[in-house]
C-alpha positions in Angstrom: 0.6 -8.5 37.5 -2.4 -10.8 38.2 -4.0 -13.7 36.4 -4.2 -14.5 32.7 -7.6 -14.7 31.1 -9.0 -15.9 27.8 -12.4 -14.4 26.9 -13.8 -16.6 24.1 -16.2 -15.9 21.3 -17.4 -12.6 22.7 -18.9 -9.7 20.8 -16.2 -7.1 20.9 -17.6 -3.6 20.8 -14.7 -1.3 19.7 -13.8 1.5 17.3 -17.1 1.4 15.2 -17.5 -2.3 14.9 -18.9 -5.3 16.7 -17.1 -8.5 15.9 -17.0 -12.0 17.5 -13.5 -12.8 18.6 -11.2 -14.1 21.3 -9.3 -11.8 23.7 -6.4 -12.6 26.0 -5.2 -10.8 29.1 -1.6 -11.2 30.4 0.2 -9.1 33.0 -2.6 -6.6 33.1 -2.4 -5.9 29.3 -4.6 -7.0 26.3 -2.0 -9.4 24.8 -4.0 -10.6 21.9 -7.3 -10.0 20.1 -8.3 -12.2 17.2 -11.4 -12.5 15.2 -12.9 -15.2 13.0 -11.9 -18.3 14.8 -12.1 -19.9 18.2 -8.7 -20.2 19.9 -7.5 -22.7 22.5 -7.0 -21.6 26.1 -3.3 -21.7 27.1 -2.2 -23.4 30.3 -2.5 -21.5 33.5 -5.1 -19.2 31.9 -8.7 -18.7 33.1 -11.3 -19.4 30.5 -14.3 -17.2 30.2 -17.1 -18.1 27.8 -18.2 -14.9 26.2 -20.7 -16.3 23.8 -23.7 -14.0 23.5 -22.1 -11.4 25.7 -20.7 -8.0 24.7 -17.2 -6.8 25.6 -16.9 -3.0 25.9 -13.7 -1.0 26.7 -14.0 0.1 30.3 -16.0 3.3 30.8 -13.9 6.4 31.5 -16.1 8.9 33.5 -14.5 12.3 33.4 -16.7 13.9 36.0 -17.5 12.5 39.4 -17.6 13.7 43.0 -16.6 10.9 45.3 -16.5 13.3 48.3 -13.3 12.2 50.0 -11.6 13.8 51.8 -13.9 15.5 54.4 -17.3 14.4 53.3 -17.1 10.7 54.0 -20.6 10.6 55.5 -21.8 11.1 51.9 -19.3 8.9 50.0 -15.7 7.8 49.9 -13.2 6.6 47.3 -13.8 3.0 48.2 -17.6 2.9 48.3 -18.0 4.9 45.1 -15.3 3.1 43.1 -17.0 -0.2 44.0 -20.2 1.2 42.6 -18.3 2.4 39.5 -16.7 -1.0 38.6 -20.1 -2.7 39.2 -21.3 -0.4 36.5 -18.5 -1.0 34.1 -16.6 2.2 34.9 -12.9 1.4 35.1 -11.5 4.9 35.3 -12.8 8.2 36.8 -11.8 11.8 37.2 -12.8 13.4 40.5 -13.6 17.0 41.3 -11.8 19.2 43.8 -14.8 20.5 45.9 -14.0 18.4 48.9 -13.1 19.4 52.5 -10.6 20.8 52.3 -10.8 21.7 48.7 -8.1 20.6 46.4 -6.4 23.9 45.7 -2.7 23.2 46.6 -0.2 20.6 45.3 -0.1 19.2 48.8 -3.8 18.5 49.0 -3.8 17.1 45.4 -1.1 14.6 46.2 -2.7 13.6 49.5 -5.8 12.7 47.5 -3.8 10.6 45.1 -2.2 8.8 48.1 -5.7 8.1 49.5 -6.9 6.7 46.2 -3.9 4.4 45.8 -5.1 2.6 49.0 -8.8 2.7 48.5 -10.0 2.9 44.8 -10.9 -0.2 42.9 -10.9 1.8 39.7 -8.2 3.9 38.0 -8.3 7.5 39.0 -7.2 11.1 38.3 -8.0 14.3 40.2 -8.6 17.8 39.0 -6.8 20.7 40.5 -9.2 23.3 41.8 -9.0 27.0 40.8 -10.0 29.9 43.0 -9.4 33.6 43.0 -6.0 33.4 44.7 -4.2 30.1 44.0 -2.8 30.9 40.6 0.8 29.9 41.5 -0.4 26.5 42.8 -2.5 25.9 39.6 0.5 26.6 37.4 2.6 24.0 39.2 0.1 21.2 38.3 1.9 18.6 36.2 0.5 18.0 32.7 1.3 14.3 32.4 -0.1 13.0 35.7 -3.2 15.2 36.3 -6.3 15.2 34.2 -6.9 18.9 34.2 -7.9 22.0 36.3 -11.4 22.7 37.3 -13.2 26.1 37.3 -16.5 26.7 39.0 -17.6 29.7 37.0 -21.0 29.6 38.9 -21.7 28.6 42.5 -22.5 25.0 43.1 -21.9 22.5 45.9 -18.8 23.5 47.9 -17.0 26.9 47.9 -14.9 27.0 44.8 -16.6 29.8 42.9 -14.1 31.8 41.0 -15.5 35.2 40.1 -12.5 37.5 39.8 -12.4 38.1 36.0 -8.7 39.1 36.1 -7.9 35.8 37.9 -10.0 33.8 35.4 -8.4 35.4 32.4 -4.9 34.9 33.8 -5.4 31.2 34.1 -7.0 31.0 30.6 -4.1 32.9 29.2 -1.2 31.0 30.8 -2.1 27.4 31.6 -1.2 24.5 29.3 -3.8 22.4 31.0 -7.3 21.4 29.9 -9.7 23.7 31.7 -12.8 21.8 32.8 -15.5 24.4 33.5 -18.9 24.6 35.2 -20.5 27.3 33.1 -23.5 29.2 34.3 -24.1 32.9 34.6 -24.0 33.7 38.3 -25.8 37.0 38.1 -28.7 35.5 36.2 -29.0 32.7 38.8 -28.8 35.2 41.7 -31.5 37.4 40.2 -33.8 34.5 39.6 -33.2 33.2 43.1 -34.1 36.6 44.6 -37.3 36.6 42.7 -38.4 33.1 43.7 -37.5 33.6 47.3 -40.1 36.4 47.4 -42.8 33.7 47.1 -44.2 31.9 50.0 -42.0 29.0 50.8 -44.9 26.5 50.6 -45.5 27.6 47.0 -42.0 26.6 45.9 -40.8 23.1 45.1 -38.2 21.3 43.0 -39.9 22.2 39.8 -38.7 25.8 40.4 -35.1 24.7 39.9 -35.0 25.0 36.1 -36.7 28.4 36.4 -33.8 29.6 38.6 -31.0 27.9 36.8 -32.4 28.6 33.4 -31.3 27.9 29.8 -30.2 31.5 29.5 -28.0 31.1 32.6 -26.4 28.0 31.1 -25.9 29.6 27.7 -24.5 32.9 28.9 -22.0 31.1 31.2 -20.8 28.8 28.4 -20.6 31.7 26.0 -18.4 33.6 28.4 -16.0 30.6 28.9 -15.9 29.9 25.1 -15.1 33.5 24.3 -12.2 33.4 26.9 -10.9 30.2 25.4 -10.9 31.6 21.9 -9.3 34.9 23.0 -6.4 33.1 24.8 -6.2 30.0 22.6 -6.9 27.9 25.7 -8.0 24.2 25.9 -11.6 24.3 27.3 -13.9 21.4 28.2 -17.4 22.6 28.9 -19.0 20.3 31.5 -22.6 19.1 31.7 -24.1 20.9 28.7 -27.8 21.1 29.5 -29.5 23.2 26.7 -30.1 23.4 23.0 -28.7 27.0 23.0 -25.3 25.9 24.1 -24.8 23.6 21.2 -24.3 26.5 18.8 -21.0 27.2 20.6 -19.5 23.9 19.5 -18.2 22.4 16.2 -18.5 18.9 14.8 -16.4 19.3 11.7 -13.1 19.0 13.5 -11.4 15.7 14.5 -11.6 15.4 18.3 -7.9 15.3 18.8 -7.7 18.7 17.1 -10.5 20.4 19.0 -9.6 23.2 21.4 -13.2 23.5 22.8 -15.0 20.3 23.7 -18.3 19.5 25.5 -19.7 16.9 27.9 -23.3 15.8 28.5 -24.4 13.9 31.6 -26.7 10.9 31.9 -29.4 12.7 33.8 -29.7 15.4 31.2 -30.1 12.7 28.5 -32.6 10.7 30.6 -34.9 13.1 32.6 -36.8 16.2 31.7 -38.4 18.9 33.8 -41.6 16.9 33.8 -39.9 14.4 36.2 -39.7 17.0 39.0 -43.3 16.1 39.9 -42.3 12.6 41.0 -38.5 12.8 41.6 -38.6 16.2 43.3 -35.2 17.1 44.8 -33.7 13.8 43.9 -33.2 15.2 40.4 -32.1 18.6 41.7 -28.8 19.0 40.0 -26.6 21.9 38.7 -27.1 22.9 35.9 -30.8 22.0 36.1 -32.7 19.4 34.2 -34.7 21.3 31.7 -37.5 20.7 29.1 -38.1 17.8 26.8 -37.0 20.0 23.8 -33.6 20.5 25.4 -33.3 16.8 26.1 -34.1 16.0 22.5 -31.5 18.6 21.3 -28.8 17.1 23.6 -29.4 13.6 22.3 -29.2 14.9 18.8 -26.1 16.9 19.6 -24.3 13.9 21.0 -25.1 11.8 18.0 -24.0 14.4 15.5 -20.7 15.2 17.3 -21.3 18.6 18.8 -21.0 16.9 22.2 -18.0 14.8 22.7 -18.3 12.7 25.8 -20.9 11.3 28.2 -20.3 11.4 32.0 -22.3 11.3 35.2 -21.4 14.2 37.5 -21.9 11.6 40.1 -22.7 13.6 43.3 -24.0 11.8 46.3 -26.1 13.4 49.1 -27.9 11.9 52.1 -31.5 11.0 51.6 -32.7 13.1 54.6 -30.9 16.2 53.1 -32.6 15.6 49.7 -36.0 15.5 51.4 -35.6 19.0 52.8 -37.4 21.9 51.3 -36.2 22.8 47.8 -34.2 25.9 48.9 -32.4 23.8 51.6 -31.8 20.6 49.7 -28.4 20.2 48.1 -27.9 19.7 44.4 -26.5 16.5 42.9 -27.4 12.9 42.2 -25.4 9.6 42.2 -25.3 8.0 38.8 -22.0 6.2 38.2 -23.3 2.6 38.9 -25.9 2.6 36.1 -24.5 5.0 33.4 -23.5 2.3 30.9 -26.8 0.4 31.4 -28.8 3.7 31.0 -27.0 4.4 27.7 -27.6 0.9 26.5 -31.3 1.3 27.4 -31.5 4.5 25.3 -29.7 2.7 22.4 -32.7 0.3 22.3 -34.9 3.3 21.6 -32.8 3.9 18.5 -31.0 7.0 19.7 -27.5 5.4 19.1 -25.9 2.0 18.8 -23.5 0.1 21.0 -20.5 1.3 19.1 -21.6 4.9 19.7 -21.7 4.2 23.4 -18.1 2.9 23.4 -17.1 6.0 21.5 -18.9 8.5 23.9 -17.9 6.8 27.1 -14.5 5.2 26.4 -12.8 6.2 23.1 -13.6 9.9 23.2 -12.6 10.5 26.9 -9.3 8.8 26.2 -8.7 10.9 23.1 -9.9 14.1 24.6 -7.8 13.9 27.7 -4.9 12.1 25.9 -5.0 9.2 28.4 -2.1 6.8 27.9 -3.1 3.3 26.7 -6.7 3.2 27.9 -10.2 3.6 26.3 -9.8 1.1 23.5 -9.7 -2.6 23.0 -6.2 -2.8 21.5 -3.3 -5.1 21.9 -0.8 -3.5 24.3 -3.4 -1.4 26.1 -4.4 -1.9 29.7 -7.1 -4.5 30.0 -9.8 -2.2 31.3 -12.9 -4.1 30.1 -16.5 -4.7 31.0 -18.5 -7.8 30.0 -22.2 -7.0 29.5 -25.3 -9.1 28.9 -27.5 -6.8 26.8 -30.5 -9.2 27.0 -30.8 -9.4 30.8 -32.8 -7.1 33.0 -31.9 -5.4 36.3 -34.3 -3.3 38.3 -32.7 -0.4 40.2 -33.7 -0.8 43.9 -32.6 0.5 47.3 -31.1 -2.9 48.1 -28.9 -3.2 45.0 -27.7 0.4 44.9 -24.1 0.4 46.1 -23.5 4.0 46.8 -22.8 5.0 50.4 -25.9 7.2 50.3 -28.0 4.2 49.2 -30.3 5.9 46.6 -30.4 6.5 42.9 -32.7 8.8 40.8 -33.2 5.7 38.6 -34.7 3.7 41.5 -37.7 1.7 40.3 -36.6 1.6 36.7 -35.8 -1.7 35.1 -32.7 -1.5 32.8 -32.5 -4.1 30.1 -28.9 -5.0 30.4 -26.6 -6.3 33.2 -22.9 -5.9 33.9 -21.4 -9.4 34.3 -17.7 -8.7 34.9 -15.4 -5.8 35.0 -11.6 -5.9 34.6 -9.3 -3.1 35.8 -5.7 -3.3 34.6 -6.3 -7.0 33.8 -7.5 -7.8 37.3 -11.1 -9.1 37.8 -12.5 -6.3 40.0 -16.2 -7.3 39.8 -18.0 -10.5 39.0 -21.8 -10.7 39.2 -22.1 -9.1 42.6 -18.7 -10.1 44.0 -15.9 -7.6 44.4 -12.2 -8.4 44.5 -10.1 -6.0 46.6 -6.7 -7.5 46.2 -5.7 -5.0 43.5 -6.3 -1.3 43.6 -6.7 0.9 40.5 -3.8 2.9 39.0 -3.2 6.6 38.7 -3.8 7.5 35.1 -1.1 9.0 32.9 -1.5 11.5 30.1 0.4 11.9 26.8 1.2 15.6 27.3 4.2 17.7 27.7 
């Protein structure tokens, strides 16, 4: 299964430590990791000088929208997985709000078949839940599907589930992780009605956080958490965006024992509502980007363990659609190519260190979803790895943004690190601007019964 590699004298970022060592890859697996001495390169093994570079476990992004099938004008599994591996993301979990939506076992398996031919990164797909597909949801296998997705508020696509009996039935009976978009639909609807009474020319993107408010986010999350507690369900609250929500989570329980977990996205850690003035609809996302006080609380909540994982909610849209009036512009932003670099940039502001990043973006997703043999730099694990120069700079530009939609909300920002190489299942998938398409990613497996 591919070439053998020897990465020599590299700074290995793993499980709370940074140590200089040598790592060997054979047959797609990390065959040896040794610290303290420089080792010889065996015959027929490619030598890589890692001196001065940092080796991270590949990022596992538990929340992306790669748009295929049906929305290939925005993105597809090949284009976005290329952007992912260029950013050090070796595995992703994709959402069901495509065309058609993934709400049957047939559509779910068809999507896996597409990925097996097109994705450079490893993949898993959520099963969508609506008001009427309970039987299909219950047939979803535990060991080969990452989870089920509930849109408990309307967002991009038409997968809103608002039948309380249907929601409770899934919470009560599924053995799956329930990944939920939590906002209060009535609160959003009332706010939308109010702001639509204004003259259209008086409304712009800065209205977004006044419609999709902190109260809407908190009430939606509270409802989901109460359901999970009542039915002893496994709930994962996606894209937490407010300080108020943090009171719903605990940090005194080991992650592997938590029944209720939380995710935060890069854009909520990076931007604040002040950025609407310049970024406009290009940072219109659901839930909305809110105040600097909320951003501070999210950063603190991540560091102290109330929030468990960092993801992107990567959601491409065409530039001309994002340039429409606020009410007509879709929500979502593409982020997967620069998520690791953005987190490294924030670490240089003293928010967290490099080992924290490996925990938030690799170790914790693997633990939380019970992914088999990924997310850590350990002998016997798949060689999903990214080699990073943390002392190089890379400016985000239109020309070097790899998404099919060709834009990024980070455009114009200089990030002070650079992804050198990315390995997926031991295969070199990306090397300083070059992609290798000989090997596709693998369907992830989960240690569940």
